[in-house]
C-alpha positions as CSV (number, residue, x, y, z in Angstrom):
1,R,-58.0,44.5,10.2
2,C,-55.3,42.9,8.1
3,L,-54.2,40.8,11.1
4,G,-57.8,39.6,11.6
5,L,-58.1,38.6,8.0
6,R,-54.9,36.5,8.1
7,L,-56.1,34.8,11.3
8,G,-59.3,33.8,9.6
9,Y,-57.3,31.2,7.5
10,G,-55.6,29.7,10.6
11,S,-56.8,26.9,12.8
12,V,-60.1,27.4,14.8
13,G,-58.5,27.3,18.2
14,G,-55.4,29.3,17.4
15,G,-57.4,32.1,15.8
16,C,-59.9,32.4,18.7
17,E,-57.2,32.4,21.4
18,T,-55.3,35.1,19.6
19,L,-58.4,37.3,19.1
20,A,-59.3,36.8,22.8
21,S,-55.9,37.9,23.9
22,L,-55.9,40.9,21.7
23,W,-59.4,42.1,22.6
24,G,-59.4,41.0,26.2
25,W,-62.4,38.5,25.9
26,P,-62.8,36.4,29.0
27,I,-63.6,33.2,27.0
28,P,-63.1,29.8,28.6
29,V,-61.0,27.3,26.6
30,N,-63.8,24.7,26.3
31,F,-66.1,27.4,24.9
32,L,-63.6,28.2,22.2
33,F,-64.0,24.8,20.6
34,S,-67.8,24.4,21.1
35,S,-69.5,27.7,20.5
36,P,-71.3,27.9,17.2
37,H,-71.6,31.7,17.6
38,L,-68.0,32.6,17.1
39,P,-67.1,33.7,13.6
40,C,-63.9,31.7,13.6
41,S,-65.7,28.4,14.2
42,M,-67.5,28.6,10.9
43,P,-66.0,26.7,7.9
44,I,-64.2,29.0,5.5
45,P,-65.3,28.4,1.9
46,R,-62.5,27.7,-0.7
47,L,-62.1,30.5,-3.1
48,P,-62.5,29.6,-6.8
49,V,-59.4,29.6,-9.0
50,P,-59.4,32.8,-11.2
51,D,-60.1,32.3,-14.9
52,S,-56.8,34.0,-15.8
53,V,-55.0,31.3,-14.0
54,L,-57.0,28.4,-15.5
55,N,-56.4,29.8,-19.0
56,M,-52.7,29.5,-18.5
57,F,-52.9,25.7,-18.8
58,R,-55.4,25.2,-21.6
59,D,-52.7,24.4,-24.1
60,K,-51.1,21.9,-21.8
61,E,-51.5,18.2,-22.5
62,E,-54.2,16.5,-20.3
63,E,-53.5,13.4,-18.3
64,V,-53.8,10.3,-20.4
65,T,-54.4,6.7,-19.1
66,D,-53.2,4.1,-21.5
67,D,-55.9,1.7,-22.6
68,S,-55.2,-0.3,-25.7
69,T,-58.8,-1.4,-26.0
70,K,-59.8,2.1,-26.8
71,H,-57.7,2.2,-30.0
72,G,-57.9,-1.2,-31.6
73,G,-55.4,-2.9,-29.3
74,R,-52.5,-0.8,-30.5
75,V,-49.6,-0.6,-28.1
76,R,-47.6,2.6,-27.5
77,S,-44.0,2.5,-28.7
78,F,-43.1,4.6,-25.7
79,P,-45.0,5.2,-22.4
80,H,-47.1,8.4,-22.0
81,E,-45.6,11.0,-19.6
82,R,-47.1,14.3,-18.9
83,G,-45.4,17.0,-20.9
84,N,-44.2,14.5,-23.6
85,W,-45.8,14.9,-27.0
86,A,-45.6,12.2,-29.7
87,T,-44.4,14.0,-32.8
88,Y,-43.8,13.0,-36.4
89,V,-43.4,14.6,-39.9
90,Y,-45.2,13.3,-43.0
91,L,-46.7,14.1,-46.4
92,P,-50.5,14.0,-46.2
93,C,-52.3,12.2,-49.0
94,E,-55.6,13.4,-50.4
95,I,-58.2,10.6,-50.1
96,Q,-59.9,9.6,-53.3
97,E,-63.0,7.5,-53.5
98,E,-61.3,5.0,-55.9
99,L,-58.4,4.5,-53.5
100,L,-60.9,3.7,-50.7
101,E,-62.4,1.0,-53.0
102,L,-59.0,-0.5,-53.7
103,R,-58.3,-0.6,-50.0
104,E,-61.5,-2.5,-49.3
105,L,-60.6,-5.0,-51.9
106,L,-57.3,-5.7,-50.3
107,V,-58.8,-6.0,-46.8
108,S,-61.4,-8.4,-48.1
109,R,-58.8,-10.6,-49.8
110,A,-56.6,-10.7,-46.7
111,R,-59.5,-12.3,-44.8
112,R,-59.1,-15.4,-46.9
113,Y,-55.8,-15.9,-45.2
114,A,-57.1,-15.5,-41.7
115,V,-55.8,-11.9,-41.4
116,S,-58.3,-9.3,-40.2
117,L,-57.0,-6.0,-41.4
118,T,-58.2,-2.6,-40.2
119,A,-58.5,0.1,-42.8
120,M,-56.4,3.2,-42.3
121,E,-58.5,6.3,-41.7
122,E,-56.0,8.6,-43.5
123,F,-53.1,8.1,-45.9
124,H,-49.6,9.6,-45.8
125,I,-45.9,9.0,-46.4
126,S,-43.7,9.3,-43.3
127,L,-40.7,11.6,-43.3
128,S,-39.6,10.9,-39.7
129,Q,-40.0,8.4,-36.9
130,S,-42.4,9.1,-34.1
131,V,-40.3,10.9,-31.5
132,V,-40.9,12.2,-28.0
133,L,-41.0,16.0,-27.8
134,R,-41.2,18.2,-24.7
135,Y,-44.0,20.7,-24.8
136,H,-41.7,23.8,-24.8
137,W,-39.7,22.4,-27.8
138,I,-42.8,22.2,-30.1
139,N,-42.6,25.8,-31.5
140,P,-38.8,25.9,-31.9
141,L,-38.9,22.6,-33.8
142,V,-41.8,23.7,-36.0
143,Q,-40.0,27.0,-36.8
144,S,-36.8,25.1,-37.7
145,L,-38.7,22.7,-39.9
146,K,-40.5,25.5,-41.7
147,E,-37.2,27.1,-42.5
148,R,-35.6,23.9,-43.7
149,V,-38.4,22.9,-46.2
150,A,-39.2,26.4,-47.4
151,S,-37.3,26.0,-50.7
152,F,-38.9,22.7,-51.8
153,Y,-41.2,22.5,-54.8
154,R,-44.3,20.3,-55.2
155,F,-43.7,17.0,-56.9
156,F,-45.3,13.7,-58.0
157,C,-44.6,10.1,-57.0
158,T,-46.0,6.8,-57.9
159,A,-46.8,4.0,-55.4
160,S,-48.0,0.8,-57.0
161,Q,-46.0,-2.1,-55.4
162,V,-47.8,-3.9,-52.5
163,K,-45.5,-4.6,-49.6
164,V,-45.9,-5.8,-46.0
165,Y,-44.3,-3.8,-43.2
166,T,-44.1,-4.0,-39.4
167,N,-43.3,-1.3,-36.9
168,Q,-40.0,-1.2,-35.1
169,H,-41.2,-3.3,-32.2
170,R,-43.2,-5.7,-34.4
171,T,-46.4,-4.9,-32.5
172,R,-48.3,-3.9,-35.7
173,T,-48.3,-5.1,-39.3
174,F,-49.1,-2.9,-42.3
175,V,-50.1,-3.5,-45.9
176,G,-48.9,-0.6,-48.0
177,L,-48.0,0.7,-51.5
178,E,-44.3,1.3,-51.9
179,V,-43.1,4.4,-53.8
180,S,-41.4,3.5,-57.1
181,C,-41.1,7.0,-58.6
182,G,-40.2,10.1,-56.6
183,H,-37.8,8.4,-54.3
184,S,-35.0,10.9,-54.7
185,Q,-37.3,13.9,-53.8
186,L,-38.4,12.1,-50.7
187,L,-34.8,11.4,-49.6
188,E,-34.0,15.1,-50.0
189,L,-36.9,16.0,-47.7
190,V,-35.9,13.4,-45.2
191,S,-32.4,14.8,-45.1
192,E,-33.7,18.2,-44.1
193,V,-36.1,16.7,-41.5
194,D,-33.2,14.7,-40.1
195,K,-31.2,17.9,-39.6
196,V,-34.1,19.4,-37.5
197,M,-34.3,16.2,-35.4
198,E,-30.5,16.4,-34.8
199,E,-30.8,19.9,-33.5
200,F,-33.0,18.6,-30.7
201,D,-31.1,15.3,-30.1
202,L,-34.0,13.3,-31.5
203,P,-33.8,10.1,-33.6
204,T,-33.4,10.5,-37.3
205,F,-35.3,8.5,-40.0
206,Y,-34.4,5.0,-40.9
207,K,-31.4,4.3,-43.2
208,N,-32.3,3.2,-46.7
209,P,-36.1,3.8,-46.1
210,S,-38.8,2.1,-48.0
211,F,-41.2,5.0,-48.6
212,H,-44.8,3.8,-48.7
213,I,-48.5,4.6,-48.1
214,S,-50.1,2.3,-45.6
215,L,-53.6,1.2,-46.5
216,A,-54.5,-1.2,-43.6
217,W,-53.0,-2.6,-40.5
218,C,-53.4,-5.3,-37.8
219,V,-52.1,-6.0,-34.3
220,G,-49.1,-8.2,-34.0
221,D,-46.5,-9.5,-36.5
222,L,-48.5,-11.4,-39.2
223,T,-46.0,-11.1,-42.0
224,D,-45.8,-14.9,-42.4
225,K,-49.6,-15.0,-43.3
226,L,-49.5,-12.0,-45.6
227,E,-46.4,-12.7,-47.6
228,G,-46.2,-15.4,-50.3
229,Q,-49.4,-16.3,-52.0
230,C,-51.5,-13.7,-50.2
231,L,-49.1,-10.9,-51.2
232,Q,-49.2,-12.1,-54.8
233,E,-52.9,-11.9,-55.0
234,L,-53.0,-8.5,-53.4
235,Q,-50.6,-7.3,-56.1
236,E,-52.8,-8.8,-58.8
237,I,-55.7,-6.8,-57.4
238,V,-53.7,-3.5,-57.6
239,D,-52.4,-4.2,-61.1
240,G,-55.9,-5.1,-62.4
241,F,-57.7,-2.2,-60.7
242,E,-59.3,0.3,-63.2
243,D,-57.1,3.3,-63.9
244,S,-54.6,2.1,-61.4
245,A,-51.7,3.9,-63.2
246,F,-53.5,7.3,-62.8
247,L,-54.9,6.5,-59.3
248,L,-51.6,5.6,-57.8
249,R,-49.8,8.7,-58.9
250,F,-49.8,11.3,-56.1
251,Q,-49.0,15.0,-56.0
252,W,-47.5,16.4,-52.8
253,D,-48.1,20.0,-52.1
254,Q,-47.5,20.3,-48.4
255,I,-45.6,18.8,-45.5
256,R,-47.3,18.4,-42.2
257,C,-46.1,17.9,-38.6
258,R,-48.2,16.5,-35.9
259,S,-47.3,16.9,-32.2
260,G,-49.9,15.5,-29.8
261,N,-53.2,17.1,-30.9
262,K,-51.5,20.0,-32.8
263,F,-51.1,20.1,-36.6
264,F,-48.7,22.3,-38.5
265,S,-48.6,22.6,-42.3
266,F,-45.8,23.8,-44.6
267,P,-46.9,24.5,-48.2
268,L,-44.5,23.5,-50.9
269,R,-43.7,26.0,-53.6
């Protein structure tokens, strides 16, 4: 019986010839390939994959096809590869209605200088570069990061100076608010994050960083259009905004790490 079951997965001709020789059937060769009555001539249905096997891969990253038109023309700083997860560490900023109003005023003024800015959907201060992390490194890196920042306390910082930035490859331009107070605490955090990155041979943060909160962005390097008179007018809008001194003072109570579609939070003391 076991032999018959195994033969059922073989070729049609090979299975029938073997059965004929075992059981002594006087079957002509041409009949072996034409008879619709033989069980081995029927197509064998493909068995479904068990749920237990499918569930093993639910946390794996799905195949991704790069299409810049689906995300505002942004270009990846590194190509997508299966098993590679874009990862970075940052301080999330609580979105306030007044800050959204200020952002819209800046975006509107930039249009006068032929710059079409896209409003940022969320605000944060980066504590690391975007790095490529293998899937099986995610949990070890997160655990190391958790241990490194466990002793840090909550703190305030002020960000009121308008500045123009580009990413490393100059494929995107940002308008942001540079941190003027709280810089030393941010450097201490970056120092610990850098140590985690070094454990995994990943790039550390930029030297002499300009910590900032990006409010809007555009594709390409448009610093020439945004700096000068435009930047001066953007700063005047910030300085004249109602309660700007209070609005641009931020409290940080957690650090966050994003790896692909996974988020990890580390509360500050």
